[in-house]
C-alpha positions as CSV (number, residue, x, y, z in Angstrom):
1,M,19.5,-17.5,11.4
2,T,16.6,-18.3,13.7
3,T,13.5,-19.8,12.3
4,A,10.4,-17.6,12.7
5,V,7.8,-19.9,11.1
6,E,8.2,-23.6,10.4
7,V,5.5,-25.5,8.5
8,S,6.0,-29.3,8.3
9,G,3.8,-31.6,6.3
10,V,0.7,-29.6,6.7
11,S,-2.6,-30.6,5.1
12,K,-6.1,-29.2,5.6
13,K,-9.3,-31.0,4.9
14,F,-12.8,-29.6,4.8
15,T,-16.0,-31.6,4.6
16,I,-18.7,-30.3,2.3
17,P,-22.3,-31.7,2.7
18,Y,-24.0,-32.8,-0.5
19,E,-27.4,-31.6,0.9
20,K,-27.9,-28.7,3.3
21,T,-29.8,-29.5,6.5
22,T,-31.7,-26.6,8.0
23,T,-33.0,-28.2,11.2
24,L,-31.7,-30.4,14.0
25,Y,-34.3,-32.9,13.2
26,E,-33.0,-33.2,9.6
27,S,-29.5,-33.6,10.8
28,I,-30.4,-36.4,13.3
29,L,-32.6,-38.1,10.7
30,G,-29.8,-38.0,8.1
31,S,-27.4,-39.5,10.6
32,L,-29.8,-42.3,11.4
33,T,-30.7,-43.1,7.8
34,G,-27.3,-42.6,6.4
35,K,-28.5,-39.8,4.1
36,N,-26.0,-37.3,5.3
37,K,-23.3,-37.4,2.7
38,Y,-20.2,-35.3,2.6
39,D,-17.5,-34.6,0.1
40,E,-13.9,-34.3,1.3
41,F,-12.0,-31.3,0.0
42,W,-8.3,-31.0,0.7
43,A,-7.5,-27.3,0.6
44,L,-3.8,-27.9,1.3
45,K,-1.7,-31.0,0.8
46,D,1.6,-31.8,2.5
47,I,3.0,-28.2,2.6
48,T,6.5,-27.8,4.1
49,F,8.7,-24.7,4.3
50,K,10.6,-22.5,6.7
51,V,10.7,-18.7,7.1
52,E,13.8,-17.4,8.9
53,K,13.7,-14.3,11.1
54,G,14.1,-11.2,9.0
55,E,12.8,-12.9,5.7
56,S,9.8,-11.9,3.7
57,L,8.0,-14.8,2.0
58,G,5.4,-14.3,-0.8
59,V,2.6,-16.7,-1.4
60,I,1.0,-16.6,-4.8
61,G,-1.4,-18.8,-6.9
62,G,-4.8,-18.7,-8.5
63,N,-8.1,-18.4,-6.7
64,G,-8.8,-21.5,-4.6
65,S,-5.2,-22.6,-4.5
66,G,-5.1,-22.5,-0.7
67,K,-3.3,-19.2,0.0
68,S,-5.7,-17.7,2.6
69,T,-6.1,-21.1,4.2
70,L,-2.4,-21.3,4.7
71,L,-2.3,-17.9,6.5
72,K,-5.2,-18.8,8.7
73,L,-3.4,-22.0,9.7
74,I,-0.3,-20.1,10.6
75,A,-2.4,-17.5,12.5
76,N,-4.0,-20.4,14.5
77,I,-7.5,-19.4,13.2
78,L,-7.7,-22.9,11.7
79,R,-6.1,-26.1,12.8
80,P,-4.2,-28.4,10.4
81,T,-5.7,-31.9,9.6
82,K,-2.1,-33.2,9.3
83,G,1.3,-31.8,10.1
84,T,2.6,-29.1,12.5
85,I,3.2,-25.4,12.5
86,K,5.7,-23.7,14.8
87,V,5.7,-19.9,15.3
88,N,8.6,-18.2,17.1
89,G,7.7,-14.6,17.8
90,R,4.9,-12.1,18.4
91,L,2.5,-12.5,15.4
92,T,-0.1,-10.1,13.9
93,S,-2.3,-11.0,11.0
94,F,-3.9,-8.7,8.5
95,L,-6.6,-11.2,7.4
96,G,-10.0,-9.5,6.9
97,L,-9.2,-6.1,8.3
98,G,-12.0,-4.7,10.4
99,V,-13.5,-8.0,11.5
100,G,-14.8,-7.3,15.0
101,F,-15.8,-3.7,14.4
102,Q,-19.2,-2.8,16.0
103,Q,-21.2,-0.6,13.7
104,D,-23.1,1.2,16.5
105,L,-19.8,2.3,18.1
106,S,-17.8,5.4,17.1
107,A,-14.4,5.1,15.4
108,R,-12.7,6.0,18.7
109,E,-14.6,3.3,20.6
110,N,-13.8,0.8,17.9
111,I,-10.1,1.6,18.1
112,Y,-10.2,0.4,21.8
113,L,-12.3,-2.6,20.9
114,Y,-10.2,-3.6,17.9
115,G,-7.0,-2.9,19.8
116,K,-8.1,-5.3,22.5
117,I,-8.8,-8.0,19.9
118,M,-5.3,-7.4,18.4
119,G,-3.8,-7.9,21.9
120,L,-3.1,-4.3,23.0
121,R,-3.8,-3.3,26.6
122,T,-5.9,-0.2,27.4
123,K,-2.8,1.7,28.6
124,E,-1.0,1.0,25.3
125,I,-4.0,2.1,23.3
126,N,-4.2,5.3,25.3
127,Q,-0.6,6.0,24.5
128,K,-1.0,5.3,20.8
129,I,-4.5,6.5,20.0
130,E,-3.4,9.9,18.6
131,E,-0.9,8.2,16.3
132,I,-3.6,5.8,15.2
133,I,-6.0,8.6,14.4
134,K,-3.3,10.5,12.5
135,F,-2.3,7.5,10.4
136,S,-5.9,6.7,9.5
137,E,-6.6,10.4,8.4
138,L,-10.0,10.2,10.0
139,E,-9.6,13.0,12.5
140,R,-12.9,14.7,11.4
141,F,-14.9,11.4,11.8
142,I,-13.2,9.9,14.9
143,D,-16.4,10.3,17.1
144,T,-18.8,9.2,14.3
145,K,-20.4,5.8,14.3
146,I,-18.6,3.7,11.8
147,R,-21.9,2.5,10.3
148,S,-21.6,5.7,8.2
149,F,-18.1,4.9,7.1
150,S,-17.2,3.5,3.7
151,S,-15.5,0.2,3.5
152,G,-12.2,2.0,2.6
153,M,-12.5,4.2,5.7
154,Q,-13.0,1.1,7.9
155,V,-10.0,-0.6,6.5
156,R,-7.9,2.4,7.1
157,L,-9.0,2.5,10.7
158,A,-8.3,-1.2,11.2
159,F,-4.9,-1.1,9.5
160,A,-3.8,2.0,11.5
161,T,-4.8,0.2,14.7
162,A,-3.3,-3.2,13.8
163,I,0.2,-1.9,13.0
164,Q,0.5,-0.5,16.6
165,T,0.9,-4.0,17.9
166,N,4.6,-3.9,16.9
167,P,4.6,-7.5,15.5
168,Q,7.7,-9.6,15.0
169,I,5.9,-11.7,12.4
170,L,3.4,-10.2,10.1
171,L,0.8,-12.1,8.0
172,V,-0.7,-10.1,5.2
173,D,-3.6,-11.1,3.0
174,E,-4.4,-8.8,0.1
175,V,-4.2,-5.6,2.1
176,L,-2.9,-3.6,-0.9
177,A,-6.0,-4.7,-2.9
178,V,-8.3,-2.5,-0.8
179,G,-8.5,1.2,-0.1
180,D,-7.6,4.2,-2.3
181,M,-4.2,4.9,-3.9
182,R,-3.1,7.1,-1.0
183,F,-3.9,4.3,1.5
184,Q,-2.1,1.7,-0.6
185,Q,1.0,3.9,-0.7
186,K,0.9,4.2,3.1
187,C,0.7,0.4,3.4
188,S,3.6,0.0,1.0
189,D,5.7,2.5,3.0
190,Y,4.9,0.7,6.2
191,F,5.9,-2.7,4.7
192,N,9.2,-1.2,3.4
193,Q,10.0,0.1,6.9
194,Y,8.9,-3.1,8.5
195,I,11.2,-5.2,6.2
196,N,14.1,-2.8,6.6
197,E,14.0,-3.3,10.3
198,K,14.6,-7.0,9.7
199,N,11.2,-8.3,10.8
200,T,9.4,-11.3,9.2
201,M,6.5,-11.1,6.8
202,I,4.4,-13.7,5.0
203,F,2.6,-11.9,2.2
204,V,-0.4,-13.2,0.2
205,T,-1.4,-11.3,-2.9
206,H,-2.3,-11.4,-6.6
207,D,-0.1,-8.3,-7.1
208,L,3.1,-9.8,-8.5
209,S,4.9,-6.5,-8.6
210,A,4.3,-6.2,-4.9
211,V,5.7,-9.7,-4.4
212,R,8.8,-8.7,-6.3
213,R,9.2,-5.6,-4.3
214,F,8.7,-7.0,-0.8
215,C,9.6,-10.7,-0.8
216,D,12.9,-12.5,-0.8
217,K,11.4,-15.9,-1.5
218,T,8.0,-17.0,-2.8
219,I,5.8,-20.1,-2.7
220,L,3.5,-21.0,-5.6
221,L,0.4,-22.9,-4.6
222,R,-1.7,-24.8,-7.2
223,N,-4.7,-26.9,-6.2
224,G,-3.5,-26.9,-2.6
225,E,-0.1,-28.2,-3.4
226,M,3.2,-26.4,-3.4
227,A,4.0,-26.2,-7.1
228,D,7.2,-24.2,-6.6
229,Y,9.3,-22.6,-3.9
230,G,12.5,-20.5,-4.2
231,S,13.7,-17.1,-5.3
232,T,10.8,-14.7,-6.1
233,D,11.8,-14.0,-9.7
234,K,12.1,-17.7,-10.5
235,V,8.8,-18.6,-8.9
236,I,6.9,-15.7,-10.6
237,D,8.3,-17.0,-13.9
238,T,6.9,-20.4,-13.0
239,Y,3.5,-18.8,-12.3
240,I,3.4,-16.7,-15.4
241,Y,4.9,-19.2,-17.9
242,N,4.1,-22.4,-16.0
243,W,7.6,-23.7,-15.8
244,Q,6.9,-27.1,-14.2
245,K,10.2,-27.4,-12.4
246,M,12.6,-24.9,-11.0
247,E,15.4,-26.5,-13.0
248,E,13.6,-25.5,-16.2
249,A,14.1,-21.9,-15.1
250,K,17.8,-22.4,-15.2
251,Q,17.9,-23.8,-18.7
252,K,20.5,-22.2,-21.0
253,P,19.6,-19.9,-24.0
254,G,18.5,-21.9,-27.0
255,E,17.1,-24.9,-25.1
256,R,13.6,-26.0,-26.1
257,W,10.9,-28.3,-24.8
258,G,7.2,-29.1,-25.2
259,T,4.6,-31.6,-26.7
260,K,5.2,-30.0,-30.2
261,K,1.4,-30.1,-30.8
262,V,2.0,-26.4,-31.6
263,I,5.4,-25.5,-33.1
264,I,6.8,-22.0,-33.0
265,T,8.4,-21.8,-36.4
266,N,9.9,-18.4,-36.1
267,V,9.9,-15.1,-34.2
268,E,10.3,-11.7,-36.0
269,F,11.0,-8.2,-34.7
270,I,9.2,-5.5,-36.7
271,D,10.0,-1.9,-36.3
272,K,7.7,1.2,-36.5
273,F,8.1,1.3,-40.3
274,G,6.9,-2.3,-40.7
275,K,10.3,-3.7,-41.5
276,I,11.9,-6.9,-40.0
277,T,14.9,-5.9,-37.9
278,D,17.0,-7.0,-35.0
279,Q,17.5,-3.6,-33.6
280,V,15.2,-0.8,-32.3
281,N,15.7,2.7,-31.1
282,S,14.9,3.2,-27.4
283,G,11.5,4.9,-27.1
284,D,10.2,3.5,-30.4
285,S,7.5,0.9,-30.9
286,L,8.3,-2.7,-31.6
287,T,6.1,-5.7,-32.7
288,I,7.2,-9.2,-31.7
289,R,5.6,-11.6,-34.1
290,I,5.4,-15.3,-33.2
291,H,4.8,-17.6,-36.1
292,Y,3.3,-21.0,-35.4
293,E,2.2,-24.2,-37.1
294,T,-0.1,-27.0,-35.9
295,K,-1.4,-30.1,-37.7
296,E,-4.5,-30.5,-35.5
297,K,-7.0,-28.1,-34.0
298,I,-5.7,-26.8,-30.6
299,Q,-8.3,-25.3,-28.2
300,K,-7.6,-22.2,-26.3
301,P,-3.8,-21.9,-26.7
302,V,-1.9,-19.4,-24.6
303,F,1.0,-17.5,-26.2
304,G,3.6,-15.7,-24.2
305,I,6.9,-13.8,-24.2
306,A,9.7,-13.1,-21.8
307,I,12.5,-10.6,-22.2
308,H,15.9,-10.9,-20.3
309,S,19.0,-8.8,-20.3
310,E,22.4,-10.2,-21.2
311,Q,23.0,-10.6,-17.5
312,G,19.9,-12.8,-17.2
313,I,17.8,-10.2,-15.5
314,H,14.1,-10.7,-16.1
315,C,12.9,-7.4,-17.7
316,Y,9.4,-8.1,-18.8
317,G,6.9,-10.9,-19.5
318,T,3.3,-11.4,-20.5
319,N,1.0,-13.8,-22.2
320,T,-2.4,-13.8,-23.9
321,Q,-4.1,-15.1,-20.8
322,L,-2.8,-12.4,-18.6
323,K,-4.0,-9.8,-21.1
324,G,-7.5,-11.3,-21.0
325,L,-7.3,-12.4,-24.7
326,E,-8.8,-15.9,-25.2
327,T,-8.0,-17.7,-28.5
328,A,-10.9,-20.0,-29.2
329,S,-8.8,-22.4,-31.3
330,I,-6.0,-22.5,-33.9
331,T,-5.1,-24.9,-36.7
332,G,-2.6,-24.8,-39.6
333,V,-0.3,-21.8,-39.9
334,G,-0.6,-18.4,-38.3
335,H,1.0,-15.8,-36.1
336,V,0.5,-13.8,-32.9
337,D,1.7,-10.2,-32.6
338,F,2.8,-8.6,-29.3
339,N,2.7,-4.8,-30.0
340,I,5.0,-2.9,-27.6
341,Q,4.1,0.8,-27.8
342,Q,7.4,2.0,-26.4
343,V,10.7,0.2,-25.9
344,L,12.0,1.9,-22.8
345,M,15.1,-0.3,-22.3
346,N,18.5,1.2,-22.5
347,Y,21.3,0.4,-24.9
348,G,22.1,-3.3,-25.0
349,K,21.3,-6.8,-26.2
350,Y,18.1,-8.5,-25.0
351,Y,17.1,-12.1,-25.3
352,L,13.5,-13.2,-26.0
353,T,11.7,-16.4,-24.9
354,A,8.7,-17.4,-26.9
355,A,6.2,-20.0,-25.7
356,V,2.8,-21.5,-26.2
357,H,1.0,-23.8,-23.8
358,S,-2.6,-25.1,-23.2
359,I,-5.1,-23.4,-21.0
360,D,-4.5,-26.2,-18.5
361,H,-0.8,-25.5,-18.5
362,V,0.7,-28.2,-20.8
363,H,3.7,-26.9,-22.7
364,H,3.5,-27.2,-26.5
365,D,6.6,-25.3,-27.4
366,W,9.1,-23.4,-25.3
367,R,12.0,-21.7,-27.0
368,N,14.1,-20.4,-24.2
369,R,16.0,-17.1,-24.9
370,E,16.5,-18.3,-28.5
371,Y,15.9,-14.9,-30.1
372,H,17.5,-11.5,-29.5
373,F,17.2,-7.9,-30.4
374,N,19.4,-4.9,-29.8
375,V,18.3,-1.6,-28.3
376,I,20.0,1.5,-29.7
377,G,20.0,4.6,-27.5
378,S,19.4,7.9,-29.3
379,K,21.1,10.1,-26.6
380,I,23.8,9.9,-24.0
381,L,22.9,6.8,-22.0
382,D,21.9,6.8,-18.4
383,E,22.7,3.9,-16.0
384,G,20.5,0.9,-15.6
385,L,18.3,-1.2,-17.9
386,F,15.5,1.3,-18.6
387,E,15.4,4.7,-20.2
388,L,12.9,6.9,-18.5
389,P,11.9,10.4,-19.5
390,C,13.7,12.6,-16.9
391,N,14.3,16.4,-16.9
392,I,16.7,17.9,-14.3
393,I,16.3,21.5,-13.1
394,V,18.9,23.1,-11.0
395,G,17.3,25.8,-8.7
């Protein structure tokens, strides 16, 4: 395969002044007196990876981890402090859609202006303007000044224009986080078509389901460093459960690790009648109860679960932090309940990982696929892992 994007040893430093100067005089005086002091902030540190042509790469991580900075470096909006970036192909970036719109111009006039910014010639815009208008669904407002547009309408216009550049490499930063549900579905359909045509995409988002859907491989950034890189499912597991090494994701069922400051003493499966069981009927509720013990006070622990099929397919995972539940502190003996309202998995045996770590991602106890439960189907079974309500009507 041919490499589309190659990032080698890239680091990016920003300088942040301790005190803000508002005049040229203050800046000169500060330089002469040595009062101008700056803090160095490394947004990215020694990032290296390749994206082959036809691949889709996800970039995930918390706020401030360096995701958007990385895309701006690849788009040549920023220059790296160290390292090199090579891009082989026509590149379009969806970074801050609508930047460059003029509020006193009409939507039609802004299509020409924005199209020029995106690298289209006037002749190309003339040929594509009707398609742009149709995709944006702004036919009624096309000659209206966009100062009267909502932010969602402006994003739709920008997206409809940008996709007409026919990029070979696409950089996407949180496009699916804006606009209404109809627009988001249009974006999703476009990305699916783009990927199916064997184009290259680098996709930054907090939407992990979208990363699973679109991306072959994924990078996890943490504090500007590449904390993980590999198959999307494995890296998302690292992000959710904070597996510190990719090798840990390959551990066999029953393996265990952690500081043992908190010990998971047992896991119980409780059915809808309140009885402890190892089997549940598909469609019924199930409570997963994690029992723990600690000999000292632990501040803000995070409890989590992951469910895998017998074939090792990751079916579901969550933790108290993702659910927005903060546990102030724990000590002694206790339990945490994960109440699943409906078990929609099909017939089969499922393995459960139970884990607890600190708020700053130090593992206390990780019991890898050590527990299991069986799902019993109440009807003739369909194919696949999940049982979804489905009626078939023959017309």
